[in-house]
C-alpha positions in Angstrom: -16.2 -28.0 -52.9 -14.1 -27.2 -49.8 -13.5 -24.1 -48.0 -10.0 -24.0 -46.9 -8.7 -22.2 -44.1 -6.3 -22.7 -40.4 -9.0 -25.6 -38.5 -9.3 -27.5 -42.0 -5.3 -28.0 -41.4 -5.6 -27.9 -37.2 -8.8 -30.2 -37.7 -7.6 -32.5 -40.8 -10.2 -31.8 -42.9 -12.0 -31.0 -45.8 -14.9 -28.8 -44.4 -14.5 -26.6 -41.7 -17.9 -28.2 -39.5 -17.8 -30.0 -36.3 -20.5 -32.8 -36.2 -20.8 -31.1 -32.3 -20.4 -33.9 -29.4 -23.6 -35.0 -27.7 -24.5 -37.3 -24.5 -26.4 -40.3 -25.4 -26.3 -39.1 -28.4 -23.7 -39.2 -30.6 -21.7 -42.9 -31.7 -20.4 -44.7 -34.1 -22.5 -44.6 -36.8 -22.4 -41.0 -37.1 -18.5 -40.7 -36.4 -18.3 -42.6 -39.2 -21.0 -40.8 -41.5 -19.0 -37.9 -40.3 -15.8 -38.7 -41.6 -17.1 -39.9 -45.4 -18.8 -36.4 -45.3 -14.9 -35.3 -44.9 -15.5 -33.2 -41.5 -14.4 -33.3 -37.7 -17.6 -36.3 -35.7 -16.8 -35.2 -32.1 -18.1 -37.7 -29.3 -18.1 -37.2 -25.8 -15.4 -39.8 -23.3 -18.8 -40.2 -21.0 -21.5 -42.1 -23.9 -18.8 -44.7 -23.1 -18.7 -45.0 -19.3 -17.8 -49.8 -19.3 -14.7 -51.1 -19.0 -13.7 -51.7 -22.8 -16.4 -49.9 -24.3 -13.5 -46.4 -25.3 -11.4 -48.5 -26.5 -13.4 -50.3 -28.7 -14.7 -47.3 -30.2 -11.4 -45.9 -30.5 -10.0 -49.0 -32.6 -13.3 -48.8 -34.2 -12.9 -45.2 -35.9 -8.9 -45.5 -36.4 -9.7 -48.3 -38.3 -12.7 -47.3 -39.8 -10.4 -43.6 -41.8 -7.6 -46.0 -42.7 -8.9 -48.5 -44.3 -11.3 -46.3 -46.3 -8.8 -43.3 -46.2 -11.6 -41.3 -45.3 -11.7 -37.3 -45.6 -12.8 -36.2 -42.2 -11.5 -36.9 -39.1 -12.6 -37.8 -35.7 -12.2 -36.8 -32.0 -13.5 -36.7 -28.4 -14.7 -34.7 -26.0 -13.5 -34.4 -22.3 -15.5 -32.9 -19.4 -12.3 -32.1 -17.4 -14.0 -30.8 -13.9 -12.8 -32.6 -11.0 -16.5 -33.8 -10.6 -15.9 -36.3 -13.2 -14.8 -39.1 -11.5 -13.6 -41.2 -15.4 -11.7 -38.2 -16.4 -7.8 -38.9 -16.1 -9.3 -42.5 -16.6 -10.7 -41.5 -20.2 -8.1 -38.9 -20.9 -5.1 -42.2 -20.5 -7.4 -44.4 -22.9 -7.2 -41.6 -25.5 -3.9 -40.6 -25.3 -3.0 -44.4 -26.0 -4.5 -44.5 -29.1 -3.5 -40.9 -30.3 -7.2 -39.2 -30.1 -6.1 -36.7 -33.2 -8.6 -34.1 -32.1 -9.6 -33.5 -28.4 -12.3 -30.4 -27.0 -12.5 -29.9 -24.0 -15.5 -28.4 -21.0 -15.9 -27.3 -18.1 -12.9 -26.9 -16.2 -9.1 -26.2 -17.0 -7.3 -27.8 -20.3 -3.9 -28.0 -18.8 -2.9 -31.6 -19.1 -4.8 -32.2 -22.0 -3.2 -30.0 -23.4 -0.1 -31.1 -22.4 -0.5 -34.7 -23.6 -2.2 -34.4 -27.1 0.5 -31.7 -27.8 3.7 -34.4 -27.4 2.4 -36.5 -30.1 1.1 -33.4 -32.2 -2.9 -33.6 -31.4 -5.1 -30.2 -31.3 -6.6 -28.7 -28.0 -9.9 -26.5 -28.9 -11.2 -25.8 -25.5 -14.9 -24.6 -25.3 -15.3 -20.8 -23.8 -18.3 -18.8 -22.8 -16.4 -16.2 -22.2 -13.4 -14.1 -22.2 -12.2 -15.0 -18.6 -12.2 -18.4 -19.4 -10.5 -18.2 -22.9 -7.6 -16.0 -21.8 -7.0 -19.0 -19.2 -6.8 -21.6 -22.1 -4.9 -19.8 -24.6 -2.5 -19.5 -21.4 -2.3 -23.5 -21.4 -1.5 -23.3 -25.6 -4.3 -24.6 -26.5 -5.4 -24.3 -30.5 -8.7 -23.0 -30.5 -11.5 -22.1 -29.3 -15.3 -23.5 -29.5 -17.7 -20.2 -29.2 -20.8 -21.3 -27.5 -23.2 -19.0 -27.5 -26.9 -18.6 -26.4 -29.1 -21.6 -28.4 -26.6 -23.8 -28.0 -28.3 -26.9 -26.8 -26.7 -29.3 -23.5 -24.5 -26.3 -21.9 -25.3 -22.9 -23.4 -23.7 -19.1 -23.1 -24.6 -16.1 -22.2 -23.8 -14.4 -24.7 -24.6 -14.4 -28.3 -22.4 -16.4 -30.7 -22.0 -13.1 -32.9 -20.8 -10.4 -29.8 -18.5 -13.6 -28.2 -16.5 -14.3 -32.0 -15.5 -10.6 -32.7 -14.3 -10.4 -29.2 -12.5 -13.3 -28.5 -10.8 -12.4 -32.0 -9.8 -8.7 -30.9 -8.8 -10.6 -27.8 -7.0 -13.7 -29.4 -6.1 -13.2 -33.3 -4.5 -16.1 -33.8 -6.5 -18.4 -32.6 -8.7 -20.0 -34.6 -12.6 -19.8 -33.8 -15.4 -22.5 -33.8 -19.0 -21.2 -33.6 -21.1 -23.0 -31.6 -25.1 -22.2 -30.7 -28.4 -22.3 -32.9 -26.8 -22.9 -35.9 -28.9 -25.2 -38.6 -28.7 -24.4 -41.8 -26.5 -22.6 -44.4 -27.2 -18.9 -43.9 -26.1 -19.1 -40.0 -23.2 -20.9 -41.2 -22.2 -18.1 -43.3 -23.4 -15.6 -40.5 -21.0 -16.8 -38.3 -18.3 -16.3 -40.7 -19.0 -13.0 -41.2 -19.0 -11.4 -37.9 -15.4 -13.7 -37.6 -16.0 -17.6 -37.0 -13.0 -20.3 -38.7 -15.6 -22.1 -39.1 -19.0 -24.6 -37.1 -20.2 -26.7 -34.4 -23.5 -28.2 -34.8 -25.6 -31.0 -33.1 -29.1 -30.5 -32.4 -29.1 -30.7 -35.9 -27.8 -34.2 -35.6 -30.3 -35.3 -33.4 -32.7 -35.4 -36.2 -30.9 -38.4 -38.0 -31.3 -41.8 -38.8 -28.2 -42.6 -37.2 -28.9 -41.2 -34.1 -29.4 -43.8 -31.3 -32.2 -42.0 -29.5 -35.4 -42.8 -29.7 -38.3 -41.8 -32.2 -40.4 -39.6 -29.9 -37.1 -37.4 -28.9 -36.4 -37.4 -33.0 -40.4 -36.3 -32.9 -39.5 -33.3 -30.6 -36.4 -32.2 -32.0 -38.9 -31.8 -35.5 -41.1 -29.9 -33.9 -40.2 -27.8 -31.2 -39.5 -23.9 -32.1 -37.2 -21.7 -30.4 -39.4 -21.0 -27.5 -39.9 -24.0 -26.7 -36.3 -24.4 -25.5 -35.2 -23.6 -21.9 -32.3 -23.0 -19.3 -32.3 -25.4 -16.2 -29.5 -26.4 -13.5 -31.7 -28.6 -12.4 -30.2 -31.9 -13.9 -26.3 -31.2 -13.9 -26.0 -27.8 -11.6 -24.9 -26.0 -14.9 -27.5 -24.0 -16.9 -28.2 -26.4 -19.9 -30.7 -26.5 -22.8 -33.7 -28.4 -23.0 -37.1 -29.3 -25.0 -39.7 -27.4 -22.2 -41.8 -30.8 -22.5 -44.5 -31.2 -19.4 -42.4 -33.3 -17.2 -39.3 -29.8 -17.1 -41.9 -28.2 -16.0 -43.4 -30.0 -13.7 -39.5 -30.4 -11.5 -39.0 -26.9 -12.8 -35.5 -25.5 -13.8 -33.9 -23.5 -11.0 -31.7 -25.6 -7.9 -34.6 -25.5 -5.0 -32.5 -23.1 -1.9 -31.2 -26.1 -0.2 -29.6 -27.9 -3.1 -27.9 -24.1 -4.0 -26.4 -23.9 -0.2 -24.8 -27.6 -0.7 -23.3 -25.9 -4.0 -22.2 -23.0 -2.3 -20.8 -25.1 0.4 -16.9 -24.9 0.7 -16.9 -28.1 2.4 -19.6 -30.0 0.3 -19.9 -28.5 -3.0 -16.7 -31.0 -4.8 -18.9 -33.7 -3.8 -23.0 -32.8 -3.7 -21.9 -31.4 -7.6 -19.7 -34.5 -8.5 -23.8 -36.3 -7.2 -25.9 -33.6 -9.3 -24.1 -34.4 -12.5 -24.1 -38.4 -11.6 -27.9 -38.2 -10.9 -28.4 -35.6 -14.3 -26.5 -38.2 -16.1 -29.1 -41.0 -14.8 -31.8 -38.7 -15.6 -31.0 -37.6 -19.5 -29.9 -41.4 -19.5 -33.8 -42.7 -19.1 -34.4 -39.9 -21.0 -33.2 -41.4 -24.2 -35.1 -44.6 -23.9 -39.2 -45.4 -25.4 -42.0 -45.1 -23.5 -39.7 -43.0 -20.8 -42.0 -39.6 -19.2 -39.4 -38.4 -17.4 -38.0 -36.7 -20.7 -35.5 -34.8 -20.3 -34.3 -34.0 -23.9 -31.0 -31.6 -24.5 -31.7 -29.2 -27.5 -30.4 -26.3 -28.8 -32.5 -23.0 -30.0 -31.5 -24.3 -33.5 -34.7 -26.4 -33.6 -36.6 -24.3 -35.3 -34.8 -24.9 -38.3 -35.5 -28.8 -38.0 -38.8 -29.9 -40.2 -37.5 -33.2 -40.4 -35.0 -37.1 -40.1 -33.0 -37.6 -42.5 -29.2 -39.2 -42.8 -26.1 -37.7 -41.0 -24.6 -37.9 -45.1 -28.1 -35.9 -46.5 -27.7 -33.6 -44.1 -24.1 -32.3 -43.5 -24.7 -32.4 -47.4 -27.8 -29.8 -47.3 -25.6 -27.3 -45.2 -22.6 -27.4 -47.6 -24.8 -27.0 -50.2 -26.6 -24.2 -48.4 -23.9 -22.3 -47.0 -22.6 -21.7 -50.8 -25.4 -20.9 -51.9 -26.3 -18.6 -49.2 -22.4 -16.9 -50.2 -23.6 -16.6 -53.8 -27.0 -15.2 -53.0 -25.1 -12.4 -50.9 -22.3 -11.6 -53.0 -25.4 -11.2 -55.7 -27.0 -9.0 -53.7 -24.7 -7.0 -52.1 -21.9 -5.9 -54.5 
C-alpha cells in the first residue's frame, strides 16, 4: 500500500517517509535499503569528508537506483552555516551529480535552492520556528522539515503538534514533514492528524543491522527510555539531544561562561563556533568507535519505543504496516 500525496510526488517515492540524515551513522547500505523499500533515504554530506568519498557514494547511489530500478529515492543534508568549511565544496559536488533532493540545516538555503532548482531538484529546509520558516519560504524552498521536541541531534524547542499546525496556517501550500519522537505507526498517524504530509525518522534506524556504529551505541538505543535523553550545548554550541551517559553527565550539558562569551564576541564568534563544531564532530566520531568511554551518543526521545535491532527493511515495513493498522483501528473506534 502507498500513501500518495505531494511529498511522494516531490521526493519521487512510494511512501512519504524520510530516513533522516544522521551524522556518522547514515551509510550506503542504509540508503540502498531505504530506496528498495520505497522511501526517501538521506545522509549528511559531512559523513564523507575525505577527498573523493562524497563523489563515490553519490555515484554508487545513482547507479543502484538506475540499475535496480529502485522505487525509493536518495537525498543529502547540507549544513549551510558559514562555519561549515566544506559547505560550498560539497554543494558543488552535489550539483555536479544532480542530487535529486536536499535538506538544509542551520542557515540560509539561498544558494542551495537556486542551484538545485536550476536542474529540477527539490529543497526542504529544517525549521524549528515560524521566523526561520518565513525566511526559507521567501527564498523558494519546496518544503519544511518541522523539527520538534524529542528529535535526535539538533532538536527544536516546540512540540511538533503545535509547530506543524502553525506552519500549515502560515504556509498552507508548502508540504510539511514531521520530525522528532516518531518511531511507530501511531506516532506517524498522529503527525498526519495535526497537518503533516510525511515523516522524518532517524533514531529508529540507529538500532539497525546496517548502521555502522558500535554495538554499545545500538544497545544504548534499545535500553534507553525517554527520560534518558538530555539536551546539551557542549558538543556544537547548538542544543543537541543525546543519551545521558556517565560521560555526558561528567562534562555537563552547558557551555561554561568563557565559552558563552566567545560565542557572542563579534570579532571571534565565527571562528570560535567553527572550532567548537569541529571539536564536537571529533568527539562524536570518537564516541561511535567500540570501547570508547567518552560516549556522546545522539538520540531522540523515540528511544522509548525502540526495543530491538533489526534490518532497515524490516523497520520500514513494520512502520508502514503499523501506520495502516493504526489508521484502521482509529476508523473502527471513532465514527
